[in-house]
MARBA-3410 file (N, C-alpha, C, O; in Angstrom, 1 decimal):
277
114.5,17.2,103.5,113.1,17.3,104.3,114.1,17.1,106.0,114.8,16.1,106.4 ~ 113.8,18.1,106.5,114.3,18.3,108.0,112.9,18.3,108.9,112.1,19.2,109.1 ~ 113.0,16.9,109.3,111.3,16.9,110.7,112.0,16.6,111.9,113.1,16.0,111.9 ~ 111.3,17.0,112.9,112.1,16.8,114.5,110.8,16.4,114.9,109.8,17.1,114.5 ~ 110.4,15.0,115.9,109.1,14.5,116.1,109.9,13.9,117.7,110.9,13.2,117.9
109.0,14.8,118.4,108.8,14.5,120.1,108.4,13.6,120.6,107.2,13.8,120.7 ~ 108.6,12.1,121.3,107.6,11.0,121.6,107.4,11.3,123.2,108.1,12.1,123.9 ~ 106.3,10.3,123.7,106.4,10.5,125.0,105.1,9.7,125.0,104.3,9.7,124.0 ~ 105.0,9.1,126.2,104.0,7.6,126.5,103.1,8.7,127.8,103.7,9.0,128.9 ~ 101.7,9.2,127.6,100.8,8.8,128.7,99.8,7.9,128.9,98.7,8.4,128.8
99.7,6.4,129.1,98.9,5.8,129.1,98.4,5.2,127.8,97.9,4.1,127.5 ~ 98.7,5.9,127.2,99.4,5.5,125.4,100.2,6.0,124.8,100.7,7.1,125.1 ~ 100.4,5.3,123.6,101.2,5.9,123.0,100.9,6.9,122.1,100.1,6.8,121.3 ~ 101.9,8.4,122.3,101.2,9.5,121.7,102.5,10.0,121.2,103.5,10.2,121.8 ~ 102.3,10.3,119.7,103.8,10.7,119.1,103.4,12.1,118.6,102.6,12.3,117.6
103.8,13.0,119.2,103.9,14.7,118.5,105.1,15.2,118.2,106.2,15.3,118.8 ~ 104.6,15.5,116.7,105.2,16.0,115.8,106.0,17.2,115.7,105.4,18.0,116.5 ~ 106.8,17.7,115.3,106.9,19.4,114.8,107.6,19.3,113.8,108.5,18.6,113.6 ~ 106.9,20.3,112.7,107.8,19.9,111.3,108.1,21.7,111.1,107.5,22.7,111.2 ~ 109.4,21.2,110.7,109.9,22.5,110.5,110.0,23.3,109.2,110.1,24.5,109.0
109.9,21.9,108.1,110.1,22.6,106.6,108.7,22.4,106.0,108.4,23.4,105.2 ~ 107.6,21.3,106.0,107.0,20.8,105.1,106.0,20.7,105.8,106.3,20.5,107.0 ~ 104.4,20.6,105.7,103.2,21.0,106.8,102.9,19.2,107.1,103.4,18.4,106.2 ~ 102.6,18.8,107.6,102.1,17.6,108.1,103.4,16.7,108.9,104.6,17.0,108.6 ~ 103.2,15.8,109.7,103.7,14.9,110.3,102.9,13.4,110.2,101.7,13.2,110.4
104.0,12.2,109.8,102.8,11.2,109.7,101.6,11.3,109.1,101.4,12.2,108.4 ~ 100.7,10.5,109.4,99.6,10.7,108.9,98.6,12.1,109.1,97.5,12.1,108.6 ~ 99.0,13.1,109.7,98.4,13.9,109.8,97.9,15.2,108.8,98.8,15.7,108.1 ~ 96.7,15.7,108.7,96.3,16.3,107.7,97.3,17.4,107.4,98.3,17.6,108.1 ~ 97.1,18.5,105.9,98.1,19.7,106.4,97.5,20.5,106.9,96.3,20.1,107.1
97.8,21.7,107.2,97.5,22.3,108.1,96.7,23.6,107.1,97.2,24.1,106.2 ~ 95.6,23.8,107.4,95.0,25.4,106.5,95.9,26.5,106.8,96.7,26.6,107.8 ~ 95.8,27.4,105.6,96.7,28.3,105.3,95.9,29.9,105.8,94.8,30.4,105.4 ~ 96.7,30.4,106.8,96.3,31.3,107.3,95.6,32.8,106.5,96.2,33.5,105.8 ~ 94.4,32.9,106.9,93.3,33.8,106.4,93.2,34.9,107.1,93.1,34.8,108.3
93.1,36.5,106.2,93.4,37.8,106.7,92.3,38.5,106.4,92.1,38.8,105.2 ~ 91.4,38.7,107.6,90.1,39.8,107.4,90.2,40.9,107.3,90.5,41.7,108.3 ~ 90.1,41.4,105.7,90.2,42.9,105.2,89.1,43.2,105.4,88.1,42.6,105.1 ~ 89.1,44.6,106.0,87.8,45.6,105.9,87.4,46.2,104.7,88.2,46.8,103.9 ~ 86.2,46.1,104.5,85.9,46.9,103.4,86.2,47.9,103.1,86.6,48.5,104.0
86.3,48.5,102.0,86.9,50.1,101.8,85.6,51.0,101.8,84.8,50.9,100.8 ~ 85.3,52.1,102.8,83.9,52.8,103.0,84.2,53.7,101.8,85.3,54.3,101.5 ~ 82.8,53.8,101.1,82.6,54.8,100.1,83.0,56.4,100.4,83.0,56.7,101.6 ~ 83.6,57.3,99.4,83.9,58.2,99.4,82.6,59.1,99.7,81.6,58.9,99.0 ~ 82.5,60.2,100.7,81.7,60.5,100.9,81.0,61.6,99.6,81.9,62.3,99.1
79.5,61.6,99.0,79.1,62.0,98.2,78.7,63.5,98.6,78.0,63.9,99.6 ~ 79.3,64.6,97.3,79.0,65.9,97.5,77.4,66.3,97.1,77.1,65.8,96.0 ~ 76.7,66.8,97.6,75.3,67.2,97.6,75.0,67.5,96.5,75.9,68.2,96.0 ~ 73.9,67.3,95.5,73.9,67.2,93.8,73.7,69.2,93.9,73.4,69.9,94.9 ~ 74.0,69.6,93.0,74.3,70.9,92.7,72.7,71.9,92.6,71.8,71.8,91.7
72.7,72.5,93.3,71.3,73.5,93.1,71.6,74.5,91.7,72.7,74.8,91.1 ~ 70.2,74.8,91.3,70.3,75.6,90.1,69.0,76.1,90.1,67.9,75.6,90.4 ~ 69.3,77.6,89.6,67.9,78.4,89.2,67.5,78.4,88.1,68.2,78.4,87.1 ~ 66.4,78.3,88.0,65.8,78.7,86.8,66.4,79.9,85.9,66.8,80.9,86.5 ~ 66.4,79.9,84.7,66.6,80.6,83.4,65.7,81.8,83.9,64.4,81.8,83.8
66.6,83.0,84.4,65.3,84.5,84.0,65.2,84.7,82.6,65.8,84.2,81.6 ~ 64.3,85.6,82.6,63.4,86.2,81.2,63.4,87.3,81.4,62.9,87.5,82.5 ~ 63.8,88.5,80.5,63.5,90.0,80.6,61.9,89.8,80.7,61.5,88.7,80.3 ~ 61.0,91.0,81.1,59.7,91.2,81.1,59.3,91.4,79.5,60.0,91.9,78.6 ~ 58.2,91.0,79.4,57.7,91.2,77.7,57.3,92.5,77.5,57.3,93.0,76.3
56.7,93.3,79.0,56.2,94.7,78.3,58.2,95.3,78.1,58.1,95.9,77.1 ~ 59.0,95.3,78.4,59.9,96.0,77.9,60.7,96.4,79.3,61.9,96.5,79.5 ~ 59.9,96.6,80.1,60.6,97.1,81.6,61.6,96.9,82.0,62.2,95.9,81.6 ~ 62.2,97.7,82.8,63.9,97.3,82.9,64.8,96.5,82.0,64.3,96.3,80.9 ~ 65.8,96.1,82.1,66.8,95.3,81.7,66.9,94.5,81.0,66.1,93.6,81.5
67.4,94.1,80.1,67.6,92.6,79.3,68.9,92.0,80.1,69.7,92.5,80.9 ~ 68.8,90.8,79.5,70.0,89.6,80.1,71.2,90.3,79.0,71.3,91.1,78.0 ~ 71.9,89.4,80.1,73.7,90.0,79.9,74.1,89.3,78.2,73.4,88.3,77.8 ~ 74.9,89.9,77.5,74.8,89.1,76.1,76.1,88.1,76.3,76.8,87.6,75.4 ~ 76.4,88.1,77.8,77.1,86.8,77.9,77.6,86.6,79.5,77.7,87.5,80.3
77.8,85.1,79.8,77.8,85.0,81.4,78.8,85.9,81.8,79.4,86.4,80.8 ~ 79.4,86.4,83.3,79.7,87.0,83.8,81.0,85.8,84.4,80.8,84.8,85.0 ~ 81.9,86.3,84.0,83.3,85.6,84.8,83.4,85.1,86.2,83.6,86.1,87.0 ~ 83.3,84.0,86.8,83.1,84.2,88.6,84.8,83.7,89.0,85.6,83.1,88.2 ~ 84.8,84.1,90.0,86.3,83.9,90.4,86.4,82.6,91.0,85.6,82.0,91.7
88.0,82.4,90.5,87.9,80.7,90.9,88.0,80.1,92.3,87.9,78.9,92.5 ~ 88.1,80.9,93.3,87.9,80.9,94.7,86.5,81.3,95.0,86.3,81.7,96.1 ~ 85.6,81.1,94.0,83.9,81.0,95.2,83.3,80.6,93.9,82.2,81.2,93.8 ~ 83.7,79.6,92.8,82.9,78.8,92.0,82.5,77.8,92.6,81.9,77.2,91.7 ~ 82.4,77.3,93.7,82.2,76.2,94.6,80.7,76.4,95.3,79.9,75.5,95.8
80.5,77.9,95.2,79.0,78.2,95.5,78.4,79.6,94.7,77.4,80.3,95.0 ~ 79.3,79.6,93.5,78.6,80.8,92.7,78.8,80.4,91.2,79.8,80.0,90.7 ~ 77.1,80.4,90.3,77.9,80.1,88.9,76.8,81.1,88.6,75.8,81.4,89.3 ~ 77.3,81.6,87.4,76.4,82.1,86.2,75.9,81.8,85.0,76.8,81.3,84.3 ~ 75.0,82.0,84.4,74.8,81.8,83.5,74.4,83.8,82.4,74.6,85.0,82.8
73.8,83.4,81.4,73.8,85.1,80.7,72.5,85.7,81.3,72.4,86.8,80.9 ~ 71.4,85.2,82.3,70.5,85.3,82.5,70.4,85.1,84.2,69.4,85.5,84.8 ~ 71.4,84.6,84.8,70.9,84.3,86.4,72.5,84.3,86.8,73.5,84.0,86.1 ~ 72.4,84.8,88.1,73.4,84.4,89.3,72.8,83.3,90.1,71.6,83.3,90.4 ~ 73.8,82.1,90.5,72.9,81.3,91.2,73.9,81.0,92.6,75.0,80.3,92.5
73.6,81.4,93.5,74.3,81.1,94.7,74.2,79.8,95.7,73.2,79.5,96.3 ~ 75.1,79.2,95.8,74.4,77.9,96.4,74.4,77.9,98.0,75.5,77.9,98.7 ~ 72.4,77.8,98.7,72.8,78.2,99.9,72.8,76.8,100.9,73.1,75.6,100.7 ~ 72.5,77.3,102.0,72.6,76.2,103.3,71.7,75.4,103.5,71.9,74.5,104.3 ~ 70.4,75.7,102.9,69.3,75.1,103.5,68.6,74.5,102.2,67.4,74.8,101.9
69.2,73.8,101.5,69.0,73.4,100.5,68.2,73.8,99.2,67.6,73.1,98.3 ~ 68.5,75.3,99.4,67.6,76.2,97.9,68.6,77.0,97.9,69.1,77.0,99.0 ~ 69.2,77.8,96.8,70.1,78.7,96.0,69.3,80.2,96.3,68.2,80.4,96.8 ~ 70.0,80.8,95.9,69.9,82.5,96.3,69.6,82.6,94.7,70.4,81.9,94.1 ~ 68.9,83.0,94.1,69.2,83.6,92.2,68.8,85.2,92.4,68.1,85.9,93.2
69.8,85.4,91.3,70.1,87.2,91.3,69.8,86.9,89.9,70.4,86.0,89.4 ~ 68.6,88.1,88.9,68.8,87.8,88.2,69.8,89.0,87.5,70.1,90.1,88.0 ~ 70.1,88.5,86.3,71.0,89.2,85.2,70.3,90.6,85.0,70.9,91.2,84.1 ~ 69.4,91.3,85.5,68.9,92.6,84.5,69.8,93.7,85.0,69.9,94.2,86.1 ~ 70.4,93.8,83.7,71.7,95.3,83.6,72.8,95.0,83.5,73.6,95.6,82.8
73.1,93.6,84.5,74.4,93.4,84.9,75.2,92.7,84.2,74.9,91.5,84.0 ~ 76.3,93.3,83.8,77.2,92.8,82.8,78.4,92.0,83.9,78.6,90.8,83.7 ~ 79.0,92.7,84.8,80.3,92.3,85.0,80.0,91.9,86.8,79.3,92.7,87.5 ~ 80.6,90.6,87.5,80.6,90.6,89.0,82.1,90.8,89.0,82.9,90.8,88.1 ~ 82.2,90.9,90.7,83.7,90.6,90.8,83.6,91.4,93.0,82.8,91.8,93.8
85.0,91.2,92.9,85.1,91.9,94.6,84.2,90.9,95.3,83.4,91.5,96.0 ~ 84.0,89.3,95.4,83.1,88.8,96.4,83.9,88.7,97.9,85.1,88.7,98.1 ~ 83.2,88.5,98.6,83.5,88.2,100.0,82.6,87.9,100.6,81.5,88.3,100.6 ~ 83.1,86.5,101.6,82.2,85.8,102.1,82.5,86.1,103.6,83.5,86.9,103.8 ~ 81.5,85.5,104.9,81.6,85.7,106.2,82.4,84.6,106.5,82.6,83.8,105.7
82.9,84.5,107.7,83.7,83.5,108.4,82.8,82.4,108.8,83.2,81.3,109.0 ~ 81.6,82.8,108.8,80.6,81.4,109.1,79.9,81.4,107.6,78.8,80.8,107.5 ~ 80.4,81.8,106.7,80.0,81.2,105.1,78.5,82.0,105.0,78.1,82.5,103.9 ~ 77.8,82.0,106.1,76.5,82.4,105.8,75.9,83.7,104.7,74.9,83.6,104.1 ~ 76.7,84.6,104.7,76.9,86.0,104.0,77.4,86.0,102.5,78.4,85.4,102.3
77.0,86.4,101.9,77.9,86.4,100.8,77.7,88.0,99.9,76.7,88.6,99.7 ~ 78.5,88.3,99.8,78.4,90.3,98.6,79.7,90.1,97.8,80.7,89.4,97.8 ~ 79.2,90.9,97.3,79.7,91.1,95.7,79.3,92.1,95.2,78.1,92.4,95.4 ~ 80.4,92.9,94.3,80.1,94.2,93.2,79.7,93.6,92.1,80.1,92.4,91.7 ~ 78.8,94.4,91.4,78.1,94.4,89.8,78.4,95.8,89.5,78.6,96.8,90.1
78.2,95.3,88.2,78.4,96.7,86.6,77.8,96.4,85.8,77.4,95.3,85.8 ~ 77.6,97.1,85.1,76.5,97.0,83.9,76.2,98.3,83.5,76.7,99.3,83.9 ~ 75.2,98.2,82.4,74.6,99.5,81.6,73.6,99.9,82.9,72.6,99.4,83.4 ~ 74.7,101.5,83.0,74.0,102.5,83.6,73.2,102.2,85.2,72.1,102.4,85.8 ~ 74.6,101.5,85.5,73.6,100.2,87.1,75.4,99.7,87.7,76.4,99.2,87.2
75.0,100.4,89.2,76.3,99.7,89.5,75.7,99.2,90.9,74.5,99.4,91.0 ~ 76.6,98.4,92.1,75.9,98.4,93.1,76.8,97.2,94.0,77.9,96.7,93.6 ~ 76.2,97.0,95.3,76.9,95.6,96.0,75.7,94.7,96.4,74.7,95.3,96.9 ~ 75.7,93.4,96.2,74.6,92.6,96.6,74.8,92.1,98.0,76.0,92.0,98.4 ~ 74.0,91.9,98.8,74.5,91.1,99.8,73.4,89.8,99.9,72.3,90.1,100.4
73.7,88.7,99.7,72.9,87.9,100.1,73.3,86.9,101.4,74.4,86.6,101.9 ~ 71.7,86.4,101.8,71.6,85.3,103.0,71.7,83.9,102.3,70.8,83.5,101.6 ~ 72.9,83.2,102.6,72.6,81.9,101.9,71.9,80.8,102.5,71.7,79.7,102.1 ~ 71.2,81.6,104.2,71.0,80.3,105.0,69.0,80.5,104.5,68.3,79.5,104.4 ~ 68.4,81.7,104.4,67.3,82.2,103.9,66.9,82.2,102.3,65.9,81.9,101.8
68.2,82.8,101.8,68.2,82.9,100.0,67.8,84.3,99.6,67.7,84.7,98.5 ~ 67.6,85.3,101.3,67.7,86.8,101.1,68.6,87.5,100.4,69.8,87.4,100.5 ~ 67.9,88.4,99.4,69.3,89.3,99.3,68.9,91.0,98.8,67.8,91.5,98.5 ~ 69.9,91.5,99.0,69.1,93.5,99.0,70.4,94.2,98.3,71.3,93.5,98.0 ~ 70.4,94.9,98.1,71.6,95.8,97.4,71.9,97.1,98.1,71.2,98.2,98.1
73.0,96.8,98.7,72.9,97.7,99.8,74.1,98.8,99.7,74.7,99.3,100.6 ~ 74.3,99.0,98.5,75.2,99.8,97.9,76.9,100.1,97.8,77.7,100.4,96.9 ~ 76.9,99.9,99.0,78.5,99.6,99.6,79.0,98.5,100.7,78.2,97.9,101.4 ~ 80.2,98.4,100.8,80.7,97.4,101.6,79.8,97.2,103.0,79.5,98.2,103.6 ~ 79.6,96.2,103.3,78.7,95.8,104.6,79.4,95.2,105.3,80.3,94.4,105.2
78.7,96.0,106.7,79.4,96.5,107.9,78.1,96.0,108.8,77.0,96.5,109.0 ~ 78.7,94.5,109.6,77.5,94.1,110.6,77.6,94.7,111.8,78.5,95.4,112.3 ~ 76.3,94.2,112.4,76.5,94.8,114.4,77.1,93.3,114.9,77.3,92.2,114.5 ~ 76.9,94.3,116.1,78.1,93.1,117.0,77.3,91.6,116.8,77.9,90.5,116.6 ~ 75.9,91.6,116.8,75.7,90.4,117.2,75.1,89.6,115.6,74.5,88.6,115.4
75.5,90.3,114.8,75.3,89.9,113.5,73.3,89.8,112.9,72.7,89.3,111.9 ~ 72.8,90.4,114.0,71.4,90.8,113.6,70.8,91.6,112.4,69.8,91.5,111.7 ~ 72.2,92.8,112.3,72.0,93.9,111.5,73.0,94.5,110.8,74.1,94.5,111.3 ~ 72.8,94.8,109.7,73.9,95.5,108.5,73.7,96.5,108.5,72.6,96.9,108.8 ~ 74.7,97.5,108.1,74.6,99.0,107.5,75.6,99.1,106.3,76.6,98.3,106.2
75.4,100.1,105.7,76.2,100.7,104.3,75.9,101.8,104.3,75.1,102.6,104.7 ~ 77.0,101.8,103.5,77.6,103.9,103.1,77.9,104.2,101.9,78.1,103.1,101.4 ~ 78.1,104.7,101.3,78.5,105.0,99.9,78.1,106.1,99.3,77.1,106.1,98.6 ~ 78.8,107.2,99.5,78.1,108.4,99.0,79.3,108.6,98.4,80.1,107.8,99.0 ~ 79.9,109.1,97.4,80.9,109.7,97.1,80.8,111.2,95.8,80.6,110.6,94.7
80.9,112.2,95.6,80.5,112.9,95.1,81.0,112.9,94.0,82.2,112.7,94.0 ~ 80.2,113.0,92.4,81.1,112.8,91.1,80.3,111.5,90.8,79.5,111.4,89.9 ~ 80.5,110.6,91.6,80.0,109.5,91.1,78.3,109.4,90.9,77.8,110.4,91.3 ~ 77.4,108.4,90.3,76.1,108.2,89.9,75.1,108.4,91.2,74.7,107.3,91.5 ~ 74.7,109.1,91.7,74.1,109.5,93.1,72.6,108.5,93.1,71.8,108.4,94.0
72.5,107.8,91.6,71.0,107.0,91.7,72.0,105.5,92.7,71.4,104.8,93.5 ~ 72.8,105.3,92.5,73.5,103.8,92.9,73.9,104.4,94.2,74.3,103.3,94.7 ~ 74.2,105.3,95.2,74.6,105.7,95.9,73.5,106.3,97.1,72.4,106.9,96.9 ~ 73.9,106.0,98.6,73.3,106.1,99.5,73.8,105.4,101.0,75.0,105.0,101.1 ~ 73.0,105.4,102.1,73.4,105.4,103.4,71.8,104.3,103.8,70.7,104.3,103.3
72.5,103.4,104.7,71.1,102.2,105.0,71.8,101.4,105.7,73.0,101.1,105.6 ~ 70.4,100.8,107.0,70.6,99.9,107.8,69.2,99.0,107.5,68.1,99.4,107.3 ~ 69.7,97.4,107.7,68.9,96.2,107.5,68.9,95.6,108.6,69.8,95.4,109.5 ~ 67.7,95.3,108.7,67.6,93.6,109.7,67.5,92.3,109.3,66.5,92.0,108.5 ~ 68.5,91.5,109.8,68.6,90.6,109.2,67.2,89.1,110.0,67.3,88.7,111.2
66.7,88.8,109.4,65.5,88.0,109.9,65.6,86.7,109.4,66.4,86.4,108.5 ~ 64.5,85.5,110.2,64.9,84.1,109.3,64.7,83.9,108.1,65.5,83.2,107.4 ~ 63.4,84.8,107.6,63.7,84.2,106.4,63.3,85.9,105.1,62.7,85.9,104.1 ~ 64.0,86.9,105.6,63.8,88.1,104.6,65.2,88.8,105.6,65.7,88.4,106.6 ~ 65.5,90.0,104.6,66.2,91.3,104.8,65.3,92.2,105.2,64.5,92.3,104.4
65.1,93.2,106.4,64.4,94.5,106.2,65.1,95.3,106.3,66.3,95.4,106.8 ~ 64.2,96.4,105.6,65.0,98.1,105.6,64.8,98.9,107.0,63.6,99.2,107.1 ~ 65.5,99.4,107.8,65.4,100.4,109.2,65.3,101.7,108.3,64.4,102.5,108.1 ~ 66.6,101.6,107.8,66.3,102.9,106.9,67.4,103.3,106.0,68.5,102.7,106.1 ~ 67.2,104.1,105.3,67.4,104.4,103.8,67.5,105.7,103.4,66.5,106.4,103.4
68.7,106.3,102.9,68.5,107.4,101.9,69.6,108.1,100.9,70.7,108.6,100.9 ~ 68.8,108.0,100.1,69.8,107.9,98.7,70.5,109.6,98.6,70.2,110.7,99.1 ~ 71.4,109.1,97.9,72.3,110.1,97.3,71.6,111.8,96.9,71.8,113.0,97.2 ~ 70.8,110.9,96.1,69.7,111.8,95.6,69.3,112.7,96.3,69.5,113.9,95.9 ~ 68.6,112.5,97.7,67.9,112.9,98.6,68.6,113.5,99.7,68.0,114.2,100.5
69.8,113.4,99.9,71.2,113.9,100.6,70.9,115.4,100.9,70.6,115.9,102.0 ~ 70.9,116.1,99.7,70.7,117.3,99.5,69.9,118.0,100.3,70.4,118.9,101.0 ~ 68.6,117.7,100.5,67.3,117.9,101.1,67.4,118.3,102.7,67.0,119.1,103.5 ~ 68.0,116.8,102.5,68.2,116.6,104.6,69.0,117.7,105.0,70.1,117.9,104.4 ~ 68.5,118.6,106.0,69.1,119.4,106.7,70.4,119.9,107.4,71.1,120.9,107.6
70.5,118.2,107.6,71.7,117.8,108.4,72.7,117.0,107.5,73.5,116.2,107.9 ~ 72.5,117.2,106.5,73.8,116.9,105.4,74.0,117.6,104.0,73.2,118.3,103.4 ~ 75.3,117.3,103.8,75.7,118.4,103.0,75.9,117.4,101.5,76.7,116.5,101.4 ~ 75.2,117.8,100.7,75.2,117.2,99.1,76.7,117.2,98.3,76.8,116.8,97.1 ~ 77.5,117.6,98.7,78.7,118.2,98.1,79.7,117.3,99.3,80.9,117.6,99.3
79.1,116.5,100.3,80.6,115.7,100.8,80.3,114.3,100.1,79.4,113.9,99.4 ~ 81.8,113.8,100.7,81.1,112.1,101.1,80.6,111.5,102.1,80.5,112.1,103.1 ~ 80.1,110.0,102.2,79.8,109.8,103.3,80.1,107.6,103.6,79.6,106.5,103.1 ~ 81.0,108.0,104.4,81.5,106.3,104.2,81.4,105.9,106.0,81.5,106.7,106.9 ~ 81.3,104.4,106.1,81.6,104.0,107.4,82.4,104.0,108.2,83.5,103.8,107.7
82.3,104.2,109.4,83.6,103.9,110.1,83.3,102.8,110.7,83.8,101.8,110.2 ~ 82.5,102.5,111.7,81.8,101.2,113.1,80.6,101.2,113.2,79.8,102.2,113.0 ~ 80.3,100.3,113.5,79.2,99.7,114.5,79.6,99.9,116.5,80.8,99.9,116.8 ~ 78.8,100.0,117.2,78.5,100.3,118.5,77.6,99.6,119.1,76.6,100.3,119.4 ~ 77.6,98.5,119.5,76.5,97.2,120.2,75.6,97.3,118.6,76.1,97.7,117.6
74.8,97.1,118.6,73.4,96.5,117.7,72.8,98.0,117.0,72.5,97.9,115.8 ~ 72.7,99.6,117.9,72.2,99.9,117.6,72.4,101.3,117.4,71.6,102.2,117.5 ~ 74.1,101.6,116.8,74.5,102.7,116.8,75.8,102.5,115.8,76.7,101.6,115.9 ~ 75.7,103.6,114.8,76.7,103.8,113.6,77.2,104.9,113.7,76.6,105.9,113.7 ~ 78.5,104.9,113.8,79.8,106.4,113.4,80.1,106.1,111.9,80.5,105.0,111.4
79.9,107.3,111.2,80.0,107.3,109.9,80.7,108.5,109.4,80.2,109.5,109.8 ~ 81.9,108.8,108.7,82.9,110.2,108.6,82.5,110.8,107.5,82.2,109.9,106.6 ~ 82.4,111.7,107.2,82.2,112.7,105.7,83.6,113.6,105.8,84.2,114.1,106.8 ~ 83.8,113.6,104.6,85.2,114.9,103.3,84.1,115.4,102.6,83.1,114.8,102.4 ~ 84.6,116.8,102.1,84.1,117.6,101.4,84.8,116.6,100.1,85.7,115.8,100.2
83.8,117.2,98.9,84.4,116.7,97.6,86.0,116.3,97.5,86.4,115.2,97.6 ~ 86.7,117.4,97.4,88.3,117.6,97.1,89.3,116.6,97.7,90.1,115.9,97.1 ~ 89.1,116.6,99.6,89.3,115.7,100.0,89.1,114.3,99.9,89.9,113.5,100.1 ~ 88.0,114.1,99.5,87.4,112.6,99.5,88.5,112.2,98.3,89.3,111.2,98.3 ~ 88.2,113.1,97.2,89.3,112.7,95.9,90.1,112.3,96.1,90.4,111.2,95.6
91.0,113.1,96.9,92.6,112.4,97.6,92.5,111.3,98.4,93.1,110.2,98.2 ~ 91.6,111.5,99.3,91.6,110.0,100.3,91.2,108.5,99.4,91.5,107.4,99.9 ~ 90.6,108.7,98.1,90.3,107.7,97.5,91.7,107.7,96.1,91.6,106.9,95.1 ~ 92.8,108.3,96.2,93.6,108.6,95.2,95.0,107.8,96.0,95.8,108.2,96.9 ~ 94.9,106.3,95.3,95.6,105.6,96.2,97.9,106.0,96.1,98.9,105.6,96.7
97.5,106.9,94.9,98.8,107.8,94.6,99.3,108.6,95.8,100.5,108.8,96.1 ~ 98.2,109.0,96.6,98.1,110.1,97.8,99.0,109.0,98.7,98.7,107.8,98.5 ~ 100.1,109.4,100.0,100.3,108.3,100.9,99.7,108.5,102.0,99.4,109.6,102.6 ~ 99.5,107.1,102.4,98.7,106.8,103.2,98.3,107.7,104.6,97.3,108.3,105.0 ~ 99.5,107.3,105.1,99.5,108.9,106.5,98.6,110.2,105.9,97.5,110.6,106.5
99.0,110.9,104.9,98.8,112.0,104.6,97.4,112.1,104.5,96.9,113.2,104.8 ~ 96.2,110.6,103.7,95.4,110.7,103.5,94.3,110.3,105.0,93.1,110.6,105.1 ~ 95.1,109.5,105.8,94.6,109.9,107.3,94.3,111.0,107.7,93.2,111.0,108.2 ~ 95.0,112.0,107.8,95.0,113.3,108.6,94.2,114.1,107.8,94.0,115.3,108.2 ~ 93.5,113.9,106.5,92.7,115.0,105.9,91.2,115.0,106.6,90.5,114.0,106.9
91.0,116.4,106.7,89.9,117.0,107.8,88.9,115.7,107.4,89.0,114.9,106.5 ~ 87.9,115.7,108.5,86.6,115.4,108.1,86.0,115.0,109.6,86.5,114.5,110.6 ~ 84.8,115.4,109.2,83.3,115.2,110.2,82.8,114.1,110.5,82.7,113.3,109.5 ~ 82.3,113.6,112.0,81.7,112.5,112.0,80.1,112.5,112.0,79.5,113.6,112.1 ~ 79.5,111.5,112.1,77.9,111.3,112.1,77.6,110.4,113.4,78.5,110.1,114.2
76.4,110.0,113.4,76.0,109.1,114.1,74.7,108.9,113.3,74.1,109.7,112.7 ~ 74.5,107.6,113.6,73.3,106.8,112.5,72.7,105.9,114.1,73.4,105.0,114.7 ~ 71.6,106.3,114.5,70.8,105.9,115.8,69.3,106.0,115.6,68.7,106.9,114.9 ~ 68.5,104.7,116.7,67.4,104.9,116.5,67.4,105.9,117.5,68.0,105.9,118.6 ~ 66.4,107.1,116.9,65.4,107.7,118.4,64.5,107.8,118.8,63.8,107.8,117.7
63.9,107.9,119.4,62.4,107.8,120.2,61.5,107.1,118.8,60.5,107.5,118.1 ~ 62.5,105.3,118.5,61.9,104.9,117.8,62.3,104.7,116.4,62.3,103.6,115.8 ~ 62.7,106.0,115.6,63.2,106.1,114.5,64.3,106.5,114.0,64.6,107.7,114.0 ~ 65.0,105.4,113.6,66.7,105.8,112.8,66.9,107.2,112.3,66.4,107.5,111.2 ~ 68.1,108.4,113.2,68.0,109.5,112.6,69.1,109.4,112.2,69.8,108.4,112.7
69.7,110.1,111.4,71.1,110.7,110.8,71.8,111.9,111.3,71.2,112.9,110.8 ~ 72.9,112.3,112.1,73.1,114.0,112.5,74.8,113.7,112.3,75.5,112.7,112.1 ~ 74.9,115.0,112.5,76.5,115.8,112.4,76.3,115.3,114.2,75.3,115.3,114.9 ~ 77.7,114.9,114.7,78.2,115.3,115.8,79.7,115.8,115.8,80.4,115.7,114.8 ~ 80.0,116.3,117.2,81.2,117.3,117.0,82.2,116.3,117.8,83.2,116.7,118.4
82.0,115.3,117.7,83.8,114.2,118.1,83.4,112.9,117.4,82.3,112.5,117.3 ~ 84.4,112.5,116.9,85.0,110.9,116.9,83.8,110.2,117.0,83.1,110.0,116.1 ~ 83.5,109.6,118.9,83.0,109.1,119.4,81.6,109.2,119.9,81.3,109.2,121.1 ~ 80.6,109.4,118.9,79.3,109.8,119.3,78.5,108.9,119.6,77.4,109.1,120.1 ~ 79.0,107.7,119.4,77.7,106.9,120.3,77.9,107.1,121.6,76.9,107.3,122.2
79.0,107.0,122.5,79.2,107.6,123.7,78.4,108.1,124.7,78.5,107.9,125.9 ~ 77.2,108.9,123.7,76.5,109.6,124.7,75.3,109.9,124.1,74.5,110.7,124.7 ~ 75.1,109.4,122.9,73.5,109.2,122.8,72.6,108.4,123.1,73.0,107.2,123.1 ~ 71.2,108.8,123.6,70.2,108.0,123.9,69.6,107.3,123.2,69.2,107.8,122.1 ~ 69.5,106.2,123.5,68.8,105.5,122.3,67.8,104.5,122.6,67.6,104.0,123.7
67.0,104.2,121.3,65.7,103.4,121.6,65.5,102.8,120.4,66.4,102.8,119.4 ~ 64.1,102.1,120.4,63.9,101.5,119.5,64.5,100.1,118.9,64.0,99.6,117.8
END
């Protein structure tokens, strides 16, 4: 044992001892062991409970399509927000309630797309004599079949889609504009491919597809002949050659409070339109 004691007298004898190896010096009590305070571990954040849609059942009167024979496969990248059974597709909502899409006539779903703010989800679906593209507002739970890829206006308050290709089933194709409101998606304009031939401004033997929005009230579309449209959608055709195929341009905009689709003479038809509504 090694012990070093240093003594001094200040009005009385006082012995100070410093111990190098063992606790205590003389009659002093042993020193208490050092205590380390450990912060309590924070519990891991709990995920909100999974939202569920009630199972959908076909109408008893036999109207409409029945349920699917099997649940459609959901891609791994969207399984956190999308699930499905044989009767219903459940999409997790942003306000505590899910969006529920009945599996009426639907057998397959694919090509999911989620907006940057994760509010809007759209996906393609197909089944027995049916196909289309569903757009879902995860905030309100509203959904609408837009038939083609949705294009949003500059302020995301409106959405448009155009999907008219000759040779495809015209009952599942059309051109439309919708307004996104707080609790619903409202149609502002729609013309089915079945009705295009009856419109004097449109030719049922041509394709019609979206080009772009300009602001919130003017849309540019382009059109090709049936033959050129087939070449345009053929992946074997070189991209540069497809982009050089002749096309006509159309403008879709409100005129005197009513949305109107009409052919224009150039590729920038929204720059000179008098818009209202």
